[in-house]
C-alpha positions as CSV (number, residue, x, y, z in Angstrom):
1,M,-67.1,-173.0,-167.3
2,K,-64.2,-171.1,-165.5
3,A,-60.9,-172.8,-164.7
4,S,-61.4,-172.3,-161.0
5,E,-64.8,-174.0,-161.1
6,L,-63.3,-176.9,-163.1
7,R,-60.5,-177.3,-160.5
8,Q,-63.1,-177.3,-157.7
9,I,-65.1,-180.0,-159.4
10,I,-61.9,-182.1,-160.1
11,K,-60.8,-181.7,-156.4
12,E,-64.2,-183.0,-155.2
13,E,-64.1,-185.9,-157.6
14,V,-60.6,-186.8,-156.6
15,A,-61.5,-186.6,-152.9
16,Q,-64.4,-189.0,-153.5
17,V,-62.2,-191.5,-155.4
18,L,-59.5,-191.3,-152.7
19,K,-62.1,-192.0,-150.0
20,E,-63.4,-195.0,-151.9
21,Y,-60.0,-196.5,-152.3
22,G,-59.0,-196.3,-148.7
23,Y,-56.9,-193.1,-148.4
24,Q,-58.6,-192.5,-145.0
25,D,-55.6,-194.3,-143.4
26,D,-53.3,-191.4,-144.7
27,I,-55.6,-188.9,-143.1
28,K,-55.7,-190.9,-139.9
29,A,-51.9,-190.8,-139.8
30,I,-52.0,-187.0,-140.3
31,H,-54.7,-186.6,-137.7
32,F,-52.8,-188.5,-134.9
33,E,-49.4,-186.8,-135.6
34,T,-48.2,-184.6,-132.8
35,D,-45.0,-183.2,-134.4
36,P,-45.8,-180.2,-136.6
37,A,-42.8,-180.7,-138.9
38,K,-43.7,-184.4,-139.5
39,Q,-47.4,-183.5,-139.9
40,E,-46.4,-181.0,-142.6
41,Q,-44.4,-183.7,-144.5
42,L,-47.4,-186.1,-144.3
43,K,-49.7,-183.4,-145.6
44,K,-47.4,-182.7,-148.6
45,A,-47.2,-186.5,-149.3
46,Y,-51.0,-186.7,-149.2
47,G,-51.3,-183.6,-151.4
48,R,-49.0,-185.2,-154.0
49,K,-51.3,-188.2,-154.0
50,T,-54.2,-186.0,-154.8
51,G,-52.4,-184.4,-157.7
52,A,-51.5,-181.0,-156.3
53,M,-48.3,-179.5,-157.7
54,S,-47.1,-176.8,-155.4
55,S,-46.3,-177.4,-151.7
56,S,-48.9,-174.8,-150.7
57,S,-51.7,-176.5,-152.7
58,Q,-50.6,-179.9,-151.4
59,I,-50.9,-178.7,-147.8
60,A,-54.2,-177.0,-148.6
61,A,-55.6,-180.3,-150.1
62,A,-54.5,-182.2,-147.0
63,D,-55.9,-179.5,-144.7
64,Y,-59.3,-179.8,-146.4
65,A,-59.4,-183.5,-146.0
66,L,-58.1,-183.4,-142.4
67,A,-60.8,-180.8,-141.4
68,K,-63.5,-183.0,-143.0
69,Y,-62.2,-186.1,-141.3
70,R,-62.0,-184.4,-137.9
71,K,-65.6,-183.1,-138.4
72,D,-66.7,-186.7,-139.2
73,I,-65.2,-188.1,-136.0
74,K,-66.4,-185.2,-133.9
75,Y,-62.9,-184.1,-133.0
76,E,-63.9,-180.4,-133.1
77,Q,-66.0,-179.8,-130.1
78,G,-67.0,-176.2,-129.8
79,A,-66.2,-173.1,-131.8
80,V,-62.6,-172.9,-130.6
81,N,-61.5,-176.1,-132.5
82,A,-63.8,-175.8,-135.5
83,G,-61.7,-176.5,-138.6
84,Y,-58.5,-177.0,-136.6
85,V,-55.9,-178.8,-138.8
86,G,-52.8,-178.5,-136.5
87,P,-51.0,-181.2,-134.6
88,F,-53.0,-183.7,-132.5
89,M,-53.3,-182.9,-128.8
90,P,-53.5,-186.1,-126.8
91,G,-55.5,-185.8,-123.6
92,S,-57.4,-182.7,-124.8
93,F,-61.2,-182.3,-124.5
94,S,-61.6,-182.7,-128.3
95,A,-59.6,-185.9,-128.2
96,A,-61.6,-187.3,-125.3
97,M,-65.0,-186.5,-126.9
98,S,-64.1,-187.7,-130.4
99,T,-65.1,-191.2,-131.6
100,M,-61.4,-192.0,-132.0
101,G,-60.3,-190.9,-128.6
102,N,-56.5,-190.6,-128.0
103,G,-55.9,-193.4,-130.5
104,P,-52.3,-194.6,-130.4
105,H,-51.5,-192.1,-127.7
106,S,-53.8,-193.8,-125.2
107,K,-52.3,-194.8,-121.9
108,K,-52.2,-198.6,-121.5
109,I,-53.1,-199.6,-118.0
110,S,-53.1,-203.2,-117.0
111,W,-55.9,-203.3,-114.6
112,N,-55.7,-205.4,-111.4
113,Q,-57.3,-205.3,-108.0
114,R,-54.8,-202.8,-106.7
115,E,-55.2,-200.4,-109.6
116,Y,-59.0,-200.7,-109.4
117,D,-59.0,-200.0,-105.7
118,K,-56.7,-197.0,-106.3
119,W,-59.1,-195.7,-109.0
120,I,-62.2,-196.2,-106.8
121,K,-60.4,-194.3,-103.9
122,S,-59.7,-191.4,-106.2
123,M,-63.3,-191.3,-107.5
124,A,-64.8,-191.6,-104.0
125,G,-62.6,-188.9,-102.5
126,D,-63.7,-185.2,-102.1
127,G,-67.4,-186.0,-102.0
128,G,-67.4,-188.3,-105.0
129,A,-69.3,-191.0,-103.1
130,D,-72.3,-188.6,-102.8
131,N,-72.3,-188.5,-106.6
132,A,-71.4,-192.1,-107.2
133,Y,-73.5,-192.6,-110.3
134,D,-71.8,-189.6,-112.0
135,M,-68.4,-190.8,-110.9
136,A,-69.0,-194.3,-112.2
137,Q,-69.6,-192.8,-115.6
138,N,-66.0,-191.7,-115.7
139,A,-65.1,-195.4,-116.1
140,K,-66.1,-195.0,-119.8
141,F,-63.0,-192.8,-120.3
142,E,-60.5,-195.3,-118.7
143,P,-59.3,-197.8,-121.3
144,G,-59.9,-201.4,-120.3
145,L,-61.5,-200.7,-116.9
146,I,-65.1,-201.7,-117.8
147,D,-63.8,-204.9,-119.5
148,W,-61.7,-205.7,-116.4
149,V,-64.7,-205.2,-114.1
150,K,-66.8,-207.3,-116.3
151,R,-64.3,-210.2,-116.1
152,N,-63.4,-210.0,-112.4
153,A,-65.9,-208.1,-110.3
154,V,-69.4,-208.3,-111.7
155,Y,-72.0,-210.6,-110.1
156,D,-75.6,-209.9,-111.0
157,E,-75.2,-206.2,-112.1
158,T,-73.7,-204.3,-115.0
159,P,-70.1,-203.2,-114.7
160,L,-71.1,-199.6,-114.2
161,E,-73.5,-200.5,-111.4
162,R,-70.7,-202.5,-109.7
163,I,-68.3,-199.5,-110.0
164,Q,-71.1,-197.3,-108.6
165,Y,-71.6,-199.6,-105.6
166,D,-67.9,-199.9,-105.0
167,I,-67.6,-196.1,-104.9
168,E,-70.6,-195.8,-102.5
169,A,-69.1,-198.6,-100.3
170,Y,-65.7,-196.9,-100.1
171,T,-67.0,-194.1,-97.8
C-alpha cells in the first residue's frame, strides 16, 4: 500500500470520527463566516483538529469538509457554485435555496398588521394580484410571516390561502 493511499484512508476515517463526535458545528461556523480572513483562520483551526500539519493541508482538509457540508445542505445550486468553499454570501440564491437559509444573517422582522399590509401591497403591485397564488408562495421566504398570519389572520383557511386572498383583495 502506497503512502498516499494510506493517508487518504486515514483522512476518510478521521472525517467519519469527527462527524460522529459533533464537529459539524465547526463546519457550520466556517460555512456562515462572511469575512475571508476569519474564515481562513477557522479553516486552519479545523485542519489542526483533523491532524493536518502544514497550513495548506489544514486549509485543504477544511475545504473538503466544507464542500461536503455545503453539498449536504444543498447550498451549491447550479454548476457555478459547485464545490464553492469561499465566504458565505447572505441573500444569495444559493443561501435562499439551501436548507439552512441565511442562518444567523437572517433579517429579523417583527411582524405586525402594518408590516403585513406593506408586504401584501408590495406583492400585489405590478400585476402580482393576477398571480396571487405564486406571490403567496413568496411568504415561505419571509422569516416569521407564516407564523404571524397563523396566529393573527387565519380563520378557516391555511396561512398561504389567507395571504393569497389578501393579495387578490388588495386590487
